[in-house]
N, C-alpha and C positions, 0 to 999 in steps of 0.2 A: 588474737594469738596465732602465731604461725603453726602450720600443721606439721609438728615434729615427727609424726608418724611416717612422713615421707622418707625419713632418714633411718627408719627402723629396719635392721637386717635380720630380725628374728626369723628362724626357720630356713635361712639360706646358708649355703656352704661355700666357703671361699678357699681356693687353692692359691697359695703364695709361694712362688719359686724363690730360692735363695733366702729362706726365712729363718735360718739358724741364728742370725745376728744382724746388726745394723738396721738399715731401712726396712728390710723385709720383716724382721722380728717386730719392729715398732708398728708396722702396718698390721701385722697379724694381731698384735695385742689390741690395737684400736678397733679393728673389725670385730673382735670378740666382745669388746665393751658395747658395741652397737648391736650385739645379738647374734652374730654369725658363728657357725661352727667352722673350724679351721682344718685345712689340709696343708700341713707343713711339708716343704720340699727342700732337699739339699743332697749333695753327693756324699757327705760325711755322716754316716749313720749315727755315730757317737754324738757329734755336735747336735744333730737333729733331735735325738732322744733327750738330750739335756734341755734344749729349747722347749720341747714338748712338755717335759716335766715341770719346768718353770711356769708355763702357761696354764697347765692343768691346775696348779695351785690357786689360780684366780677363779676357778670354776668353769673355765672354757671347755668346750667339747673339742678334742684334738684327734686328728688322724695324721699319720706319717706316711709319706711317699718318698722313699730315697731312690731317686733316679737321676741320671745325667741329662740335663736339659739340652745339651748339645747333640745328643743321640736321638734322631728322629724316631727310630723304631722303639727305643726304650721309653721315650715320652708317651708315644701313642699306646704302647702296651700297658703302661702303668695307669694311664688315665682311663682307658677302656675297661681295665680290670676293676678299678675303683667304682666306675659308673655301674658296672654289672653287679658288683657284690655289695656295695655300700649305699650308693645313691647319687643324685645329680650334683654336679659342680655348677653352681649358679653364678659364681664370680671367679674370675681368673686374674691374678696380679702377676704380670711378667716382670719380676724384679731382679732375677739373677744377672750379675754383670761383673766385669773386672776392668782393671786399669793397667796400663803399662806406659811408662814415661821414658822417652828418649828423643834426641834430635831426629827430625824426620829423615835427614840424609844418612843417619846411622841406624834407623829403626830396623830391628831384626824381622825378616819376613815371616818367621815362624810365630813371632809375637803378634804380628798383624793378623795372621790367619786365626790365631787363638782368640784374639779380640772379636773378630767377625763371628766366629762360632758361638762364643759365649754371650755376646751382646745383641746379635742380630738373629742368627740361626735359631737360637733358643726361643725367641719371641715367635718366630714362624712355627717351630716344632710344637710348642705347647699351645699356642693360640689356635693352630689348625686342629689339634687333637681335641681340645675342649669345644671348639666351634662346631665340630661334626655332631656333637650331642646337643648343644644349645640350639642349633638350627631346627632339629626335630621337635624341640619343645617351644619354638618361636619366642624364646627369651634368653637373655644372658648378658653378662657384663664382662668385658675384657678391658683391663687397665694396664698399659705398658709403662714402665718407668724409663722416661727419657732423661734429659739433662739440660742445663743451660747451654751445654755444648751442642744441643740440637740446633741452636741459633747462633752460637758464638764459638770462637776458637781461641786457644792460648798456645804459646810455644811448648813444644815437646809432647803434645798429645793429639797430633793431627789424626792418626788412625782412630783413636777413641772418638774424636769429633765426628769422623765419618760414620762410625757405627751408630752414634746417637742421632745423627741426621737421618740415617736409614730407619731407625726406630720411629721417628716422627712421621716419615712418609709411609712406612708400613702400617702405622696406625690409621692414617687416612685411607689406605687401600683396604684395610679390614672393614672400616666403616662403609666404604663405597660398595663392597661386595656383600656385606652381611647385615646392614641396617634393614634391608627389605625383609630379612628373616626375623626381625624383632630384637637383634642384638645392638647394644651400644658399646662402641669400641673407642676408647679415648686414652690419653697419655697424661702422666704427671711429669713435669720437668723440674726436678729439684735444683736449687742453686748450690751453694757451698755449705755442706752440712758436716758436722763433726761425727764421722763414721769411721769404721776400720779401714775403708777404702781410701779415706783422706788422712789417715793417721800421720803420714810423713809431712803433709802440708800443715796440719794442725800444730805439729811440733816445731814448725819453722817460724820463728818470731817475725822474720822479714816478710814472709808470705802473708801471715795473719795480719800484719800491719797494713800491707797493701790491700788485702781483701776488705778490711774494715773501712778503708778510705774509698774503695771502689764501689761498695755496696751501699745504697741509700739507707738501709736499715742499720748499717754500721757494725755488723757482727756476723758470726757464723750462725747458720740455722741449727735448730734442735730437731732431732728426728720426729719427736711428737708433733711438731708443727706441720707434718705432712699428712697426719691422720685425718683431719677434717676434709681435705681435698679428696682423699681416698674414699671416705664414707659417702661423700656427696656423689662421686662418680659411680659408686657401687650401688646406690640406692635409687628408689623410684623418683627422687627429686631430680635426677638427671635423665629422665625418660626420653627427652628430645635433644639431648646433647650427644653429638656423634662426630668422630673424626677430629676432636679438639685436643690440643696440647695445653694443659694448664700449668703455667709457670709458677712455682712456689720458691721464690728466689730473693726475697727482700728488696726487689726492685732493680736488680743488677741488669736485667735485659731491657729495662725501660730507660736507662740513662747512659750517657757517654762519660 
């Protein structure tokens, strides 16, 4: 029998940014089923409280930290205060992100800067804040949410592609600097999943038909299908996995 205890997250606390909905909420729910206590994060306190209430109904232990991940000072202050008043953050999932679609020649510069802050600066801000505490304990898990656009590009999302490429390389940098302190820093790269971020694409029959032909699995992903990868990277089973980007994409990056 496999040692399933390697995947047990009981007694550990996981911070998931952008966890009011979509991928972040699904990962939070999955980590709770594996035994973790949760720290939910988002900017909208009302949406955050609603997500917390739904998860509490499953018996999960829930904390809420409503701060803006693009604000370095706010992220550090919130995480420092939680560590001082409540306890250690053992697992950090940097999930918060956004999308903006436009032809590159017409792409608004303010939208480009907003993408960089939300998709890249947030990973640095939150990752650094939690790592300062994890380093002192000589243990910790940081999981960044990348994308198939870490490796691929499509028309109208070049800046988004740039941000997710940066997330992939920042993950390698985190591992390079922090593995010696006992941290494992990795990324999950989702393919095309039915989420609020992709609502416009899901509703487009032409795009969905293209995606089904382009993806070897022949379909959109379901957010619950990201949970296993997250539990693995958050657990002792991944104790020697560092700087890796795990593609969960139905084979889209493996084929032409």
